[in-house]
C-alpha positions, -999 to 999 in steps of 0.1 A, spaced: 431 666 648 444 681 680 479 677 692 486 657 723 492 687 745 461 705 732 439 675 738 452 671 774 445 708 781 411 705 766 402 674 787 416 692 818 393 722 815 364 700 805 368 680 838 372 711 858 341 727 843 322 695 851 333 697 887 324 734 888 289 729 873 283 696 891 264 668 874 273 673 837 289 639 834 281 606 853 309 589 873 313 564 844 316 592 818 342 610 839 362 578 842 361 574 804 374 609 799 400 605 826 412 573 809 419 592 777 436 619 796 458 594 815 467 577 783 479 609 767 498 619 799 516 586 798 538 598 769 569 618 779 571 637 747 547 651 721 538 622 699 518 620 667 482 616 678 472 589 684 484 554 688 451 545 704 418 561 694 392 568 720 357 562 708 329 574 730 293 567 727 273 591 706 257 605 737 290 611 756 307 626 725 278 650 721 281 660 758 318 665 755 315 686 723 286 707 736 303 715 769 336 724 751 315 748 730 299 763 762 333 767 778 346 785 747 315 806 743 315 817 780 353 820 780 351 800 812 384 797 831 390 775 862 399 792 894 431 772 895 448 758 863 462 723 864 499 727 860 518 701 840 555 698 834 559 695 796 597 688 798 
């Protein structure tokens, strides 16, 4: 299981990749991913993962996993990283 910080970073790059590639996720799927991201960002400190578990449909979970694999395989980096204050 990923740490809170690792999962936030993973979701950030996933959403940026989706914006770069255009059309990977539907609006509703992006909203679902952003809800998990917002939930994780609502904690001020690193907390044991997770109080709330996010369960996506099988189709969305497949799309998330396959695109994270593509990002890793391509070593894709966003033009501008989302900066977060972890203090």
